[in-house]
C-alpha positions in Angstrom: 74.7 73.5 28.4 77.9 72.4 26.6 79.8 74.8 24.5 79.9 73.5 20.9 83.4 73.1 19.4 83.1 76.3 17.3 81.8 78.2 20.2 84.6 77.1 22.5 87.2 78.6 20.1 85.5 82.0 20.1 85.1 81.9 23.9 88.9 81.2 24.2 89.6 84.2 22.0 87.4 86.4 24.2 88.9 85.0 27.4 92.4 85.5 26.2 92.7 88.8 24.4 95.6 87.6 22.3 96.0 84.3 20.4 99.8 84.8 20.0 101.7 82.9 22.6 104.7 85.3 22.3 102.7 88.4 23.0 102.9 90.3 26.4 99.5 89.0 27.3 100.7 85.4 26.9 103.2 86.0 29.7 100.6 87.2 32.2 99.9 84.9 35.0 96.1 84.0 35.3 93.6 81.5 36.5 90.6 80.0 34.7 88.0 77.6 35.9 86.7 74.9 33.5 84.6 71.8 33.5 85.5 69.0 31.2 83.8 65.6 30.5 86.2 62.8 29.8 84.5 59.9 28.0 85.3 56.2 28.7 87.7 56.0 25.7 90.0 58.4 27.5 89.9 56.7 30.9 93.3 55.1 30.5 94.9 58.3 29.2 96.4 60.8 31.7 94.6 63.9 30.3 95.0 66.1 33.4 98.5 65.0 34.0 99.4 65.8 30.4 98.2 69.4 30.9 100.4 69.7 34.0 103.6 68.2 32.4 103.2 69.5 28.8 101.9 73.0 29.6 103.4 73.7 32.9 100.1 74.4 34.6 99.2 74.2 38.3 95.8 72.4 38.3 93.4 72.3 41.3 90.7 69.6 40.9 87.8 71.4 42.5 85.3 68.5 42.0 85.0 65.3 40.2 82.1 62.9 39.3 83.3 59.4 38.4 80.9 56.7 37.6 81.8 53.1 36.7 81.6 52.4 32.9 80.7 55.9 31.9 82.4 59.3 31.4 83.9 61.4 34.2 83.3 65.1 34.7 85.8 67.4 36.4 85.8 71.0 37.6 89.3 72.2 37.3 91.1 75.5 38.2 94.0 76.1 35.8 96.8 78.4 36.9 99.6 79.6 34.7 100.6 82.1 32.1 97.8 83.0 29.6 99.7 81.3 26.8 100.1 78.0 28.7 96.4 78.0 29.5 95.5 78.7 26.0 97.6 75.8 24.7 96.1 73.5 27.2 92.7 74.4 26.2 93.6 73.8 22.5 94.9 70.4 23.6 91.5 69.5 25.1 89.9 70.7 22.0 92.2 68.5 19.9 90.9 65.6 21.9 87.3 66.7 21.2 86.5 66.8 24.9 83.4 68.7 26.0 84.7 71.8 27.8 82.9 74.6 29.6 84.8 77.7 30.7 83.0 78.7 34.0 85.2 81.5 35.3 
């Protein structure tokens, strides 16, 4: 079941005890597993590469399902400081991508 947009924000707040990127928790190194669905309209955009370059994350693609002329689904392991991960998840939310936090 996909997390609705409003639920995703509250899950992020629970997963990251602080929403301030300059707090001590924002500097803690952590790892989060997510699944995202990237619709066809974003196929030509480097969504995952943007998360690496703009937010300084290390991303491990654990699995991917790509089907011609439809959306793609990815299971990603995000590694970085809590604030970096938090900002990358906000970026995905700004794109209105369906995101599941799985661990």
